[in-house]
N, C-alpha and C positions, 0 to 999 in steps of 0.2 A: 580380433580373431574370432572365428565362429566354430560352432559344433555342427559337423556335417555327417549325414548318413548317406553312404554311397552304395548303390545297388547295380551290379552288372554280372552277367553270367560268364564273361570271359575273364579268367583269373589273371592273365597278363595285363589286361586293361585295368582291372581293380588294383593290382600291385603298383602299376605305373602312376595312376591318378592318386592313389593313397600317398605315395612318396612325394608327389608334387604338393598335395595339400598340407602334409605335415611339415614340409620344408618352408611353407608360408606361415607356419605357426598354428594351423587349424587343428582341432580335435576331430579325428576321423573314425567312423564306425563302418568298416567295409563289409559287404555281404554279397554272396553269389546266389543265395537261395531266397526265393520269393517269400515263403512262409516265415523264415527267420527274420527277414527285413521288416515284415508287417508287425511281428511281435515286438521288435525293437523300437518301432515308431513311438509307442506310448512310454516305454521305459527309458529310452534315451532322451526324448524331448529335444530333437534337433532344431536348429535354427534354419538349416538348409538341407534339402534332399536332392541328390543328384541321382537319377535313375534311368536305366536303359528302358526303352519302350517295350522291346520284345526280349524276354528272358528265354524264350524258345521261339521257334519259327511260326507257331500257330496261335499264340495268345498274347495280347497286349497287356502283360502284367504291369507295365509302367503306368498305364492309365488307372489301374486299380490302386496302385500305391499312391498315385497323385490324389485320387478321390479320398482315400483314407487319411492321407496327410492333411488335406484341406479341412477335414472334419475335426481335427484336433483343436484344442483351445489353450494357447494361441496357435494358429496354424503356421507351419514352417513354409518358407519359400521353396518352390520346386522347379528344378531344371530337368528337362527331358532330353535324352540323347538316344540316337538310333542310327543303325546302318541301313534301315529301310525307310528312308525319308520320303515324304510326299506332302503335297500341299494339304491333302485331306487330313492326314494324321497330325500335321502341325496345327491346323485350325481346330481340330478336335481337342488337342492337348491344351491350347490356349483358352478355349471355351470352358474347359474344366478347371481352369485356374492356374495353369503353369506360368511361371514368370518368364521363362525363355525356352528356346528349342534349338538344339545343336545337332547337326547331321555328321555322322562318321564318314570318312576320317576328318578329324579336326586337329588343329594345332593346339599344343598344350598352353601356349600363350593366350589363345582365344578362349579356352576353357577357364583359365585363371582370371582373365579380365571379366568374363561373365559371372564367375563366382563372387568377385569383389563387388560388382554392381548389385548382385542379388543380396549379399549380406548388408550392404549399405541401405538397400530398400527395406530389408527386414528390420534394421535398426530404426529407420524412419517410421515404419508402421507401428513398431512397439512403442516408440515415443509418442506417436499420435494417439494410440489407444490409452496410454497413461495420462496424457494431457486431457483427453476427453473424460476419463474417469474422474480426474481432479475437478474439471469444470462441472460435471454432473454433481459431484459432492458439494462443490461450492454453492451451487444454485438449488440444492434440496430445500424443501419448504422449511425445515428446522434451522436452516442457516440464515433465514430472513428474520430480522429482529422485530418482535412485537407480541406482547401478551394481552394487549387491550382487546376488548370485544370487537371493535371495528376491524382490527387487523386479523383477528381470528376468522372473521367473516370473509375477508379477502383470501386467506389461505384456503378456506374450504372451497371457495369458488374456483381458485386456480387449480386445486387438486381435481375438481370435478371436470374441468374443461380442457386440461392439458393434453389429453389424447384425442380431442376433437380436432377436425380440420376446419371448423367454423372460424370465420374472421372475428377478431376480438378488438374492441376499442378500449384502451386503458385511459382513464380520466384522472387527472390529478394536477395539482399545482407544481410549479418547478421545484425540484429537489425532493419530491416525495418517493422517488425510486421506481419510476415507470419502466425504465429499461431493465432494472433488476427483476421486476415481475415478468417482463417479456422473456428474459433469459430463463427464468424458472419455468415458464410455460414450455419453452423449447426443450430444455435439457431434462424435463420430466415427461416428454412425449416420445412416441415411436420414431420421431424424426431426429432424435438426439445425436445420431451419428452423421447426419447431413449438416450442411453449413447453416450457421445463424448469421445473417447479414443485417447489421443495423445501419440505418440511413437517417441523418438529420436533415429533414426537408427544408429547414429554415436557414441552413448554413451555406447553400449554393444558389447562385442565380438560376433563373428559369431554364435558359438554354443548356447550361452545364448539367443541371439536375436531370433534364430529359435524357441527355446522352448517358449519364451515369446509371439511370434507372433502366433504360431500354436498350442501350448500346447504339452503335452507328456503323454504317458501311464506309469503307474507304472512299474519300472524295466527296462525301455528302455535305461537307461544309469546310471552310478554311481551317486548316490544322488537323483535319481527319486524314492522317497519312496511312492509317491501317484500319482494318476491321476491328471493332471492339465489342466484346460481350457486355451486356448490361448486367446490373446487379440482380435483376430478376432471374436471369440465366445462371448467374453465379450461385444463387440460392436454390437452384433446382433440386427438388427432393427434400429441402429443408424449410427454413422460415426466414421471411424478410420482415424487419421491424421498421416501420415508417414513423419516426418520431416527429412531433410538431406537424402532423399531416395537414392541419388547418392553414398552414402558410403556403400551400401549393397554389399555383396560378390556375385559372379556369381551364386553360388548355391542358395542363397536366392532369387536372382532375378528370377531364374527359377520357384521357388515355388510361388513367388508373381504373376508371369505371369499366372500360372495355376488358382490361386484364382480369378484373374480378368476375366479370360476366362470362367471358369466353375462355379464360385460362390460357391466353396466348399474348405474345408481345410482338411488336414490329419495331425493328431497329430504325433509327433515323436514316432516311435515304434508302430504305428497303421496303418492298411491297409484299415480301413473303412472310407470313406469320410463323412464329416459333412457339410451339406448345411448351408450357412450363408447369411443373407440379410444385407449387409453392403455397405454403400457408402464410397468410398476411395478418400481421399484428400491427395495429396503428395506435398512436398516442397523441393526446392534445392536452395543453395546459389551460385552455380557454373553452368555454361552452360553444360547440359548433352550431347550436341552435341560434345563437346571436349572429354568427356569420351567415347563416341561411337567411335570417331576417334582413341582414344588410345586403344580401344578394352577392356575397363574395364566396359562398360555398354551395355546391350543388346538393340539393335535397336528396336526389336519387343516390348519389355517392354516400351521403351520410347514412342512409338506411342500409346500404351494402356493407359499410364499415361497422355499423353499430349492431351487429348480429348478437354479440354477447358483450355488454358493457361491464367493465370492472372499475369502479370508482375507488381511488386511493384517498384515505383521509389525510388532511394536513396534520402536522405534528402537534399543533395547538389543540386539536380535538382528541389527542391521545397522550396527555402529559404523563400518564403512568408508564409509558414506554421510554421516557427520557433517560432514566437511570440505567435501564437495560442497554440502551444505545451507547451511553457514556462508557459503561463497563466494556462493551464490545470494542469501542474505539481505542480504549486504553489497554486491552487485554494483552496484546503482543508488543507493547511499547515498553522500553526501559530507558531510564535517564542516561544520557551519553556519558556523564561524568561519574555517577555513582554505580551505574549498572543495575540499579534496583527498579522494580516495577513502580509505576506511578500510583499515587494515592490522591484523593481529592477531599477537601474539607467539606463538612456539612454545610457551611455557609455558601461555598461555591456551588454545591449541588442545589441549594435553595435558589440561587440566582438562575441556574440553568433551567430549573423546573418552572420558575415564574415567568420566564421570557416567552413571548408569543411565537417566535421563530417563523417570521414571514418567508425565510428561505428554506424552511423545513429541515429534513435530515441532513442535506448538504451543508446548510449553514451551521448546524450543530457540529458536524464533523470538522468543519473549518475552525470553529471556535476551540475545539479540543486540540487540534493540531497547533493552533496559535498558543494555547496555554502550555502545552508541552515544550514548545520552543522557548517560551519566555520564563518559565518557572526556574528558580535558582536551585531548588532541591527537587526531590521526586514528589513532593507534596504540592498539588495544584491548589492555589488559594484564589480568593475573589480578585485580588489585584492582578492576577494573570489572565483574567477574562477580559473580553472587549468592554469598553467603557459603558455601553448601553446596558450591559448585564450588571455591572457593579452598582449602578444606581438603584437596582431593584431590591437590594438587600439592606435590611435594617442593621445599623451598627451594633445593636444590642444582641444580635443573634449569636449563639454559642459557636465557637470556631472549632468544632470537632472534626474528626477526619474519617472519610469514607474510603475504603480500600477495595480494589478489585483483586480477586484471587487469580494469580497467574495461571494461565492454561485452563481455567475453569470455564464453564458455559457462560454466556452473556448474562444470565439471570443471577449469577452468584455475586451479590454485593454484600459486604459486611461492614459494620461500623466499629471503629476502634476509638478508645478514649471518649466514649459517648456518655453524657450524663443522662439522668432519667428523662429530663425534658430537653428538647432541642433549643429552647429559649433560655435566656438568663434566668437565674433564680427569682429575681425581682418580678419579671413578667410572669413566671410560673405561679408565683404567690397570688397575683391579682386574680387569676382564674381558679386558684385552689387556696382560699383563705385559711384553710385548716393547717396548712404547712407553715410552721414558724421557722425563722432562721436558725434557731438553736437545735431544731429537731433533725435527726438523721433522715435519710430517704426512707420511705415506708417499706416495711418488710413485704416479701412476696405474699404472705397471708392476707395483708391489708389491701392489696391491689384490687381495683375494680376490673371489669371486663375490658379487653383490648378495644372493643367497639366504642365503649364510653370514653376511653382515653383518646382515641383518634378523633371522636366528635369534639371533645374539648379542645384539642389542638387546632382543629379546623375552625372552630368558633373564634379562637384567639387570633388565628391568622387572618380571618375575614375582618375582624375588628381592627387589626393593625393596618390592613390595606385601606379600609375606610378612613381611618385616622390620618393616614399618610396623604390621602387625596382630598381631605377636608370634607368627607361625606359624599363626594361625587361618585355615584355608583357606576356610571359608565367608565370613568377613568380607573376605578378600582377593578372592574372586570378586565380591562385591558392590562392592567398591572399584574393581575392574577393569571392571565392567559386563558380566561374562560369567557363564554358568551354572557351578555347582559341577562338573558333569560335564565341561564344557569345560576348566576349570582342571586337574582330575585328568588329563585326556587330555594336555594340554600338558606337565604335570609329568612324566608317564610318558614322553612322546616325548623330552624333554630330559634325563631322569634327574636332576632337580634334587633 
């Protein structure tokens, strides 16, 4: 049922229509005066306005009410009725945003049906606005996880170019979040209320991809039983995202090049070009320069796509973000049996941090989902992780628990039941000989700087990795999830 504002200068008409609407369960606000109706627009906040076009014989008050109603936020749906119907007034009312137009005399059943359609349309528009707001909120920059310097650089670039219409090429390994960045670019741009159309270019064969992208005319090939709009037309006014663009055939590359140059598409079997206003975002998980050298990718298309490149770092190059991502993945999960939020042991977190993650964020998310499905309590332990991760953890590491704060931001990680050192006391003593087994933990006054403490822990961890790999630095670097050059630099700094 809806809230309806009714405006007509004929009292008999107002009474009859008001009775009809109220019998259907609607909340009705009837007016016969133009000024009173205009004042009520903002105070009542109607979902639907039904207004006579001429409240007197000389002035089209209904068009003024229509214009003022459409200026509200959110705007109500408007139905215009009149006894002085003409094609010109109908066209003018529809151009100004009227949902429908009825000419007197009309049947009450006809008006009732028109009102039902208008209210259904209003509900659909309201839901669409809500969903778009939720999408925009979801893809705001602060919703993308990453505090590392490399990710902050990506965020700064996305923020700078989101409102540009320039073509963007997003570069990154599989699982790094290329589509997430593409959606952030769209939903933070002035095109946010127009469609975002993602296309996986590697998922369709050449002939089908051509029809999907550019559309086709009826009878242009076997099975083309109707005209079909292509995805470029579907994305008109908005953004099209071409994922794995490097997998396109040479023929499709030529057609895409023309779209980028001329901003027009030709449907399969059609010679008439169709203009499209679309922003193109493309992504690839392999260097296109290599494909150019192989002769499988057009160099001129590469330069058209690579106007603004945005490289995404793999997860192994930003290990400091792993704990944030784990917290994010666990934040809204609760154990199905206990109903409590998940926690994770320090040992399990150590394994997650040490893994190189060739599948990047997607692989990490899958590992967390697996752990949640397998753990018997709400505490995720090393044994709940994939076998490849279990091998990375020393058996002597302390099994303390890391907990994510329910409902908190992704950065909120806190440690419970944590000893002073994350290693066992025996290992801690090796690096700190002054600690005797009989001595209590040092008091706060005797503590050194946090920087010194963290350096000591890093030295210990590097030593353990080298011991586990028999001194093989390359294997130790792989085990630690860092480059060999980074390992040599750290060894040199600490003189290990």
